[in-house]
DRENPA-3360 file (N, C-alpha, C; in nm, 2 decimals, always signed):
BEGIN
1 = MADPWAAA = +17.33/+4.96/+13.51/+17.32/+4.84/+13.40/+17.29/+4.83/+13.30 ~ +17.31/+4.70/+13.24/+17.30/+4.65/+13.12/+17.12/+4.67/+13.14 ~ +17.16/+4.74/+12.95/+17.04/+4.68/+12.89/+16.95/+4.49/+12.91 ~ +16.85/+4.51/+12.93/+16.89/+4.33/+12.93/+16.75/+4.27/+12.79 ~ +16.79/+4.35/+12.71/+16.72/+4.34/+12.56/+16.85/+4.36/+12.50 ~ +16.92/+4.43/+12.49/+17.06/+4.49/+12.40/+17.03/+4.37/+12.34 ~ +17.10/+4.21/+12.38/+17.11/+4.08/+12.31/+17.04/+4.05/+12.16 ~ +16.92/+4.03/+12.19/+16.76/+4.03/+12.13/+16.77/+4.12/+12.04;
9 = VRAVRRGR = +16.81/+4.26/+12.05/+16.76/+4.37/+11.92/+16.92/+4.31/+11.84 ~ +17.02/+4.33/+11.89/+17.12/+4.32/+11.89/+17.12/+4.20/+11.74 ~ +17.10/+4.09/+11.79/+17.07/+3.93/+11.65/+16.91/+3.97/+11.55 ~ +16.84/+4.04/+11.61/+16.72/+4.08/+11.53/+16.79/+4.17/+11.43 ~ +16.85/+4.28/+11.47/+16.95/+4.39/+11.33/+17.04/+4.32/+11.24 ~ +17.07/+4.21/+11.34/+17.18/+4.10/+11.22/+17.16/+4.03/+11.10 ~ +16.97/+4.01/+11.16/+16.90/+3.89/+11.10/+16.91/+3.73/+11.16 ~ +16.97/+3.79/+11.28/+16.95/+3.65/+11.34/+16.80/+3.59/+11.42;
17 = PIFYPTDT = +16.74/+3.47/+11.39/+16.64/+3.48/+11.48/+16.60/+3.47/+11.58 ~ +16.48/+3.48/+11.70/+16.53/+3.48/+11.80/+16.39/+3.40/+11.84 ~ +16.40/+3.35/+12.01/+16.30/+3.22/+12.02/+16.24/+3.32/+12.14 ~ +16.15/+3.40/+12.18/+16.05/+3.47/+12.25/+15.93/+3.40/+12.32 ~ +15.89/+3.41/+12.39/+15.77/+3.36/+12.49/+15.64/+3.43/+12.44 ~ +15.48/+3.40/+12.39/+15.40/+3.47/+12.39/+15.29/+3.42/+12.45 ~ +15.17/+3.49/+12.46/+15.08/+3.35/+12.52/+15.00/+3.28/+12.50 ~ +15.06/+3.22/+12.39/+15.01/+3.07/+12.34/+15.14/+2.98/+12.32;
25 = LWGLGVRP = +15.22/+3.01/+12.23/+15.34/+2.89/+12.20/+15.44/+2.99/+12.22 ~ +15.55/+2.91/+12.23/+15.70/+2.99/+12.19/+15.72/+3.01/+12.09 ~ +15.79/+3.13/+12.02/+15.77/+3.21/+11.90/+15.90/+3.23/+11.86 ~ +15.94/+3.18/+11.68/+16.08/+3.24/+11.68/+16.04/+3.37/+11.52 ~ +16.17/+3.46/+11.60/+16.11/+3.62/+11.54/+16.22/+3.66/+11.45 ~ +16.21/+3.72/+11.37/+16.27/+3.81/+11.26/+16.18/+3.91/+11.21 ~ +16.28/+3.99/+11.21/+16.23/+4.12/+11.13/+16.13/+4.08/+10.98 ~ +15.99/+4.14/+11.02/+15.98/+4.06/+10.87/+15.95/+4.16/+10.70;
33 = GDRVGIRR = +16.07/+4.23/+10.70/+16.14/+4.30/+10.60/+16.32/+4.23/+10.58 ~ +16.33/+4.16/+10.64/+16.45/+4.12/+10.64/+16.45/+3.99/+10.57 ~ +16.50/+4.02/+10.42/+16.55/+3.84/+10.32/+16.61/+3.79/+10.39 ~ +16.72/+3.80/+10.49/+16.77/+3.72/+10.54/+16.79/+3.66/+10.60 ~ +16.69/+3.71/+10.67/+16.62/+3.68/+10.84/+16.51/+3.56/+10.79 ~ +16.49/+3.67/+10.72/+16.32/+3.53/+10.70/+16.36/+3.41/+10.61 ~ +16.48/+3.38/+10.52/+16.54/+3.24/+10.45/+16.57/+3.21/+10.58 ~ +16.66/+3.27/+10.66/+16.73/+3.22/+10.79/+16.59/+3.11/+10.85;
41 = LYALKDRP = +16.50/+3.15/+10.93/+16.37/+3.10/+10.99/+16.29/+3.05/+10.92 ~ +16.26/+3.09/+10.77/+16.29/+2.89/+10.70/+16.32/+2.80/+10.68 ~ +16.44/+2.82/+10.68/+16.60/+2.71/+10.73/+16.57/+2.66/+10.85 ~ +16.58/+2.74/+10.90/+16.58/+2.68/+11.06/+16.37/+2.58/+11.12 ~ +16.29/+2.66/+11.05/+16.24/+2.50/+11.06/+16.19/+2.45/+10.93 ~ +16.27/+2.46/+10.84/+16.24/+2.37/+10.73/+16.12/+2.37/+10.66 ~ +16.07/+2.51/+10.70/+15.95/+2.56/+10.63/+15.90/+2.56/+10.52 ~ +15.84/+2.46/+10.47/+15.81/+2.52/+10.30/+15.77/+2.62/+10.22;
49 = EGMPVSVA = +15.80/+2.71/+10.13/+15.82/+2.82/+10.06/+15.64/+2.82/+10.09 ~ +15.61/+3.00/+10.03/+15.48/+2.92/+10.05/+15.36/+2.97/+10.13 ~ +15.42/+2.91/+10.23/+15.38/+2.94/+10.40/+15.40/+3.03/+10.42 ~ +15.32/+3.14/+10.44/+15.31/+3.31/+10.56/+15.36/+3.24/+10.66 ~ +15.42/+3.34/+10.76/+15.41/+3.34/+10.85/+15.32/+3.51/+10.91 ~ +15.33/+3.47/+11.08/+15.21/+3.63/+11.11/+15.30/+3.65/+11.16 ~ +15.29/+3.81/+11.19/+15.35/+3.84/+11.23/+15.33/+3.94/+11.40 ~ +15.38/+4.02/+11.43/+15.35/+4.04/+11.62/+15.38/+4.19/+11.57;
57 = FSSYEEME = +15.30/+4.24/+11.69/+15.32/+4.38/+11.77/+15.30/+4.41/+11.90 ~ +15.35/+4.51/+11.96/+15.37/+4.53/+12.09/+15.24/+4.71/+12.08 ~ +15.16/+4.72/+11.99/+15.05/+4.80/+11.98/+14.98/+4.79/+11.90 ~ +14.80/+4.84/+11.87/+14.77/+4.86/+11.81/+14.78/+4.96/+11.70 ~ +14.85/+5.04/+11.78/+14.89/+5.24/+11.68/+15.00/+5.12/+11.56 ~ +15.11/+5.08/+11.59/+15.24/+5.01/+11.59/+15.14/+4.90/+11.44 ~ +15.09/+4.81/+11.42/+14.99/+4.68/+11.41/+14.90/+4.77/+11.24 ~ +14.83/+4.87/+11.34/+14.79/+4.94/+11.19/+14.78/+5.03/+11.10;
65 = RYVQLSPT = +14.95/+5.01/+11.09/+15.03/+5.13/+10.97/+15.03/+4.96/+10.85 ~ +15.02/+4.89/+10.94/+15.05/+4.74/+10.82/+14.96/+4.67/+10.77 ~ +14.84/+4.67/+10.81/+14.69/+4.62/+10.73/+14.64/+4.73/+10.73 ~ +14.51/+4.71/+10.64/+14.36/+4.80/+10.61/+14.28/+4.75/+10.73 ~ +14.24/+4.81/+10.80/+14.08/+4.76/+10.87/+13.92/+4.85/+10.82 ~ +13.87/+4.76/+10.82/+13.72/+4.80/+10.79/+13.68/+4.82/+10.95 ~ +13.58/+4.88/+10.93/+13.51/+4.89/+11.12/+13.49/+4.81/+11.14 ~ +13.45/+4.66/+11.09/+13.40/+4.57/+11.23/+13.52/+4.48/+11.24;
73 = SRAMVRRW = +13.66/+4.51/+11.15/+13.76/+4.43/+11.14/+13.81/+4.50/+11.26 ~ +13.81/+4.62/+11.26/+13.90/+4.73/+11.38/+13.88/+4.70/+11.54 ~ +13.66/+4.68/+11.52/+13.61/+4.66/+11.65/+13.69/+4.53/+11.69 ~ +13.69/+4.38/+11.57/+13.71/+4.29/+11.67/+13.87/+4.27/+11.73 ~ +13.98/+4.33/+11.59/+14.04/+4.33/+11.66/+14.16/+4.46/+11.80 ~ +14.02/+4.53/+11.83/+14.06/+4.63/+11.98/+13.99/+4.55/+12.10 ~ +13.87/+4.44/+12.01/+13.82/+4.32/+12.16/+13.88/+4.18/+12.19 ~ +13.93/+4.15/+12.09/+14.02/+4.07/+12.17/+14.16/+4.06/+12.12;
81 = LPGPFTFL = +14.21/+4.16/+12.09/+14.42/+4.15/+12.11/+14.41/+4.27/+12.22 ~ +14.50/+4.25/+12.29/+14.61/+4.14/+12.24/+14.55/+4.01/+12.34 ~ +14.59/+3.93/+12.27/+14.51/+3.76/+12.31/+14.55/+3.71/+12.25 ~ +14.52/+3.53/+12.26/+14.51/+3.42/+12.15/+14.46/+3.39/+12.03 ~ +14.45/+3.51/+11.92/+14.42/+3.54/+11.78/+14.48/+3.63/+11.71 ~ +14.49/+3.53/+11.59/+14.56/+3.55/+11.49/+14.47/+3.63/+11.40 ~ +14.49/+3.76/+11.32/+14.37/+3.81/+11.23/+14.43/+3.81/+11.09 ~ +14.37/+3.76/+10.96/+14.40/+3.80/+10.89/+14.34/+3.91/+10.81;
89 = LPASTKAR = +14.44/+4.02/+10.81/+14.35/+4.12/+10.69/+14.44/+4.15/+10.57 ~ +14.41/+4.22/+10.54/+14.44/+4.27/+10.36/+14.60/+4.39/+10.43 ~ +14.71/+4.33/+10.33/+14.77/+4.35/+10.42/+14.85/+4.59/+10.32 ~ +14.89/+4.62/+10.42/+14.87/+4.77/+10.39/+14.98/+4.86/+10.26 ~ +14.96/+4.90/+10.20/+15.04/+4.95/+10.11/+15.23/+4.95/+10.16 ~ +15.20/+4.96/+10.28/+15.30/+5.01/+10.36/+15.41/+4.84/+10.40 ~ +15.29/+4.80/+10.43/+15.39/+4.58/+10.49/+15.41/+4.57/+10.30 ~ +15.32/+4.59/+10.24/+15.36/+4.53/+10.10/+15.47/+4.56/+10.03;
97 = REWVSAVL = +15.51/+4.71/+10.05/+15.62/+4.79/+10.00/+15.76/+4.75/+10.11 ~ +15.69/+4.69/+10.24/+15.87/+4.68/+10.33/+15.87/+4.55/+10.37 ~ +15.79/+4.48/+10.34/+15.83/+4.32/+10.43/+15.84/+4.20/+10.30 ~ +15.94/+4.13/+10.30/+15.97/+4.02/+10.23/+15.79/+3.94/+10.20 ~ +15.79/+3.93/+10.16/+15.70/+3.86/+10.03/+15.63/+3.72/+10.09 ~ +15.74/+3.63/+10.15/+15.71/+3.54/+10.23/+15.61/+3.55/+10.37 ~ +15.59/+3.67/+10.40/+15.55/+3.74/+10.50/+15.42/+3.75/+10.47 ~ +15.36/+3.77/+10.31/+15.17/+3.76/+10.30/+15.15/+3.66/+10.21;
105 = GGSGTVGV = +15.03/+3.68/+10.28/+14.96/+3.53/+10.17/+14.97/+3.60/+10.06 ~ +14.92/+3.43/+9.96/+14.91/+3.48/+9.82/+14.81/+3.57/+9.75 ~ +14.71/+3.60/+9.82/+14.63/+3.70/+9.82/+14.64/+3.83/+9.90 ~ +14.78/+3.89/+9.92/+14.81/+4.03/+9.95/+14.73/+4.02/+10.10 ~ +14.75/+3.89/+10.15/+14.69/+3.94/+10.30/+14.81/+3.94/+10.47 ~ +14.79/+3.94/+10.58/+14.87/+3.94/+10.68/+14.81/+3.89/+10.81 ~ +14.84/+3.80/+10.87/+14.85/+3.70/+11.00/+14.92/+3.82/+11.07 ~ +14.79/+3.87/+11.19/+14.87/+3.92/+11.27/+14.83/+3.93/+11.40;
113 = RIPDHPVA = +14.89/+3.94/+11.52/+14.88/+3.93/+11.67/+14.94/+4.08/+11.73 ~ +14.85/+4.03/+11.87/+14.93/+4.12/+11.96/+14.91/+4.02/+12.06 ~ +15.05/+4.01/+12.14/+15.03/+3.89/+12.17/+15.02/+3.91/+12.34 ~ +14.90/+3.87/+12.45/+14.91/+3.87/+12.65/+15.01/+3.81/+12.68 ~ +15.14/+3.92/+12.66/+15.24/+3.84/+12.73/+15.34/+3.94/+12.74 ~ +15.37/+3.98/+12.84/+15.41/+4.12/+12.93/+15.60/+4.11/+12.83 ~ +15.62/+3.99/+12.82/+15.76/+3.95/+12.83/+15.76/+4.01/+12.65 ~ +15.70/+3.96/+12.57/+15.69/+3.94/+12.41/+15.63/+4.10/+12.38;
121 = RALLARTG = +15.55/+4.16/+12.42/+15.53/+4.33/+12.40/+15.62/+4.40/+12.49 ~ +15.68/+4.39/+12.56/+15.82/+4.46/+12.54/+15.94/+4.44/+12.48 ~ +15.98/+4.32/+12.41/+16.06/+4.25/+12.39/+16.02/+4.36/+12.21 ~ +15.86/+4.34/+12.18/+15.82/+4.38/+12.04/+15.82/+4.53/+12.04 ~ +15.84/+4.59/+12.17/+15.84/+4.74/+12.21/+15.96/+4.83/+12.18 ~ +16.08/+4.75/+12.18/+16.24/+4.77/+12.11/+16.26/+4.72/+12.00 ~ +16.16/+4.57/+11.94/+16.27/+4.52/+11.81/+16.16/+4.56/+11.73 ~ +16.06/+4.64/+11.72/+15.94/+4.70/+11.62/+15.92/+4.52/+11.57;
129 = PLTTTSAN = +15.77/+4.56/+11.47/+15.73/+4.42/+11.43/+15.84/+4.30/+11.44 ~ +15.75/+4.14/+11.47/+15.84/+4.06/+11.43/+15.74/+3.94/+11.38 ~ +15.82/+3.85/+11.31/+15.73/+3.72/+11.32/+15.71/+3.63/+11.40 ~ +15.60/+3.56/+11.40/+15.55/+3.50/+11.52/+15.57/+3.39/+11.51 ~ +15.57/+3.28/+11.48/+15.58/+3.11/+11.43/+15.65/+3.04/+11.51 ~ +15.54/+2.94/+11.55/+15.58/+2.88/+11.67/+15.70/+2.80/+11.61 ~ +15.79/+2.76/+11.72/+15.94/+2.70/+11.77/+15.93/+2.56/+11.76 ~ +15.91/+2.49/+11.60/+15.95/+2.38/+11.58/+15.96/+2.37/+11.44;
137 = RHGHPPCR = +16.03/+2.26/+11.41/+16.08/+2.22/+11.29/+15.95/+2.18/+11.24 ~ +15.95/+2.20/+11.05/+15.82/+2.18/+11.04/+15.79/+2.06/+11.02 ~ +15.61/+2.01/+11.05/+15.56/+1.88/+11.11/+15.57/+1.88/+11.20 ~ +15.69/+1.90/+11.32/+15.72/+1.83/+11.46/+15.59/+1.93/+11.55 ~ +15.63/+1.86/+11.65/+15.52/+1.97/+11.73/+15.62/+2.09/+11.81 ~ +15.53/+2.16/+11.84/+15.63/+2.32/+11.91/+15.68/+2.26/+12.01 ~ +15.80/+2.34/+12.06/+15.88/+2.33/+12.16/+15.79/+2.38/+12.27 ~ +15.82/+2.31/+12.36/+15.69/+2.35/+12.48/+15.82/+2.41/+12.59;
145 = TSREARRT = +15.95/+2.42/+12.59/+16.05/+2.50/+12.73/+16.15/+2.52/+12.62 ~ +16.21/+2.63/+12.67/+16.35/+2.68/+12.61/+16.46/+2.57/+12.64 ~ +16.48/+2.47/+12.69/+16.57/+2.40/+12.70/+16.49/+2.31/+12.58 ~ +16.42/+2.28/+12.51/+16.39/+2.19/+12.43/+16.40/+2.31/+12.33 ~ +16.39/+2.37/+12.29/+16.41/+2.46/+12.20/+16.55/+2.50/+12.17 ~ +16.65/+2.52/+12.27/+16.79/+2.47/+12.26/+16.87/+2.40/+12.22 ~ +16.79/+2.25/+12.25/+16.80/+2.11/+12.18/+16.80/+2.09/+12.05 ~ +16.67/+2.14/+12.01/+16.63/+2.09/+11.86/+16.76/+2.21/+11.75;
153 = FGREVGVY = +16.77/+2.39/+11.83/+16.79/+2.46/+11.73/+16.91/+2.55/+11.73 ~ +16.99/+2.49/+11.92/+17.12/+2.51/+11.94/+17.15/+2.69/+11.89 ~ +17.26/+2.68/+11.85/+17.31/+2.83/+11.79/+17.26/+2.91/+11.70 ~ +17.15/+2.76/+11.62/+17.07/+2.86/+11.48/+16.99/+2.97/+11.48 ~ +16.98/+2.97/+11.63/+16.90/+3.09/+11.72/+16.95/+3.14/+11.79 ~ +17.01/+3.30/+11.72/+17.04/+3.42/+11.82/+17.04/+3.42/+11.97 ~ +16.96/+3.45/+11.95/+16.90/+3.48/+12.12/+16.77/+3.40/+12.21 ~ +16.77/+3.31/+12.30/+16.66/+3.31/+12.36/+16.62/+3.37/+12.46;
161 = VTGGALPS = +16.54/+3.47/+12.46/+16.40/+3.51/+12.57/+16.36/+3.42/+12.63 ~ +16.36/+3.45/+12.79/+16.28/+3.37/+12.81/+16.22/+3.49/+12.99 ~ +16.12/+3.48/+13.05/+16.10/+3.49/+13.12/+15.96/+3.55/+13.13 ~ +15.88/+3.57/+13.25/+15.73/+3.56/+13.28/+15.65/+3.43/+13.24 ~ +15.53/+3.49/+13.23/+15.48/+3.31/+13.23/+15.48/+3.24/+13.12 ~ +15.47/+3.13/+13.14/+15.49/+3.06/+13.01/+15.36/+3.03/+12.95 ~ +15.38/+3.02/+12.83/+15.29/+2.98/+12.72/+15.15/+2.85/+12.77 ~ +15.05/+2.89/+12.73/+14.97/+2.83/+12.72/+14.99/+2.70/+12.65;
169 = GRPSTIVA = +15.03/+2.68/+12.60/+15.09/+2.58/+12.50/+14.97/+2.50/+12.40 ~ +14.82/+2.60/+12.34/+14.76/+2.62/+12.26/+14.78/+2.72/+12.12 ~ +14.77/+2.72/+11.98/+14.83/+2.77/+11.92/+14.66/+2.92/+11.92 ~ +14.73/+3.02/+11.83/+14.63/+3.08/+11.86/+14.49/+3.05/+11.76 ~ +14.38/+3.10/+11.77/+14.24/+3.12/+11.70/+14.26/+3.21/+11.58 ~ +14.29/+3.19/+11.45/+14.29/+3.25/+11.32/+14.16/+3.24/+11.30 ~ +14.14/+3.37/+11.20/+14.05/+3.46/+11.21/+14.05/+3.53/+11.08 ~ +14.02/+3.52/+10.95/+14.00/+3.54/+10.91/+13.89/+3.68/+10.79;
177 = FSGRRPHI = +13.96/+3.74/+10.73/+13.83/+3.87/+10.75/+13.82/+3.91/+10.57 ~ +13.75/+3.76/+10.53/+13.74/+3.78/+10.35/+13.61/+3.77/+10.42 ~ +13.52/+3.84/+10.22/+13.38/+3.79/+10.18/+13.33/+3.90/+10.29 ~ +13.20/+3.89/+10.29/+13.10/+3.99/+10.38/+13.13/+4.01/+10.56 ~ +13.15/+3.83/+10.60/+13.21/+3.81/+10.75/+13.32/+3.71/+10.75 ~ +13.41/+3.82/+10.87/+13.44/+3.74/+10.93/+13.46/+3.57/+10.97 ~ +13.56/+3.46/+10.96/+13.48/+3.35/+10.96/+13.67/+3.31/+11.05 ~ +13.66/+3.22/+11.11/+13.69/+3.10/+11.18/+13.79/+3.00/+11.09;
185 = VRRS = +13.92/+3.05/+11.10/+14.02/+2.89/+10.98/+14.06/+2.84/+11.08 ~ +14.10/+2.84/+11.22/+14.19/+2.75/+11.32/+14.11/+2.80/+11.42 ~ +14.07/+2.72/+11.49/+14.00/+2.68/+11.65/+14.12/+2.65/+11.73 ~ +14.17/+2.74/+11.83/+14.32/+2.66/+11.99/+14.22/+2.58/+12.05;
% end
């Protein structure tokens, strides 16, 4: 039996954006350290440079290698992920060394998620961390279906991964860890 994930893994390795479900919105993903893939992703979305994109992980253990966690942020991440949250955390030395600067915020932070979606997590377990940015052109509403995404992006997307529960249609809540206390940047 053929590996159902093989085409998505190949596309990611070749720097092609893929379309995939999360618990919140349909996402577009490339490897966060792939310069060509990141350029393609920004062009695909018509996204202005300087707007960082978040990164999705399959597990805590994978995520913890790429961020610096305080006792407070570790407790919150463990409590709320997987789930509809993006946490803005200081990037680790590994992330700053391996990832394209477009993924990191100007202050050296990175938005991280562990989606509560079995298809997304199974995909991420095979590809490693991927960007997780909504499937839309900049300034337009997110695509609500894979059919709408195919009309919007066509062959610019390497693979359309579907299956499992449909995304909720609401973006993630963004929580920043800057200063002494976490604060909500965006509420879903």
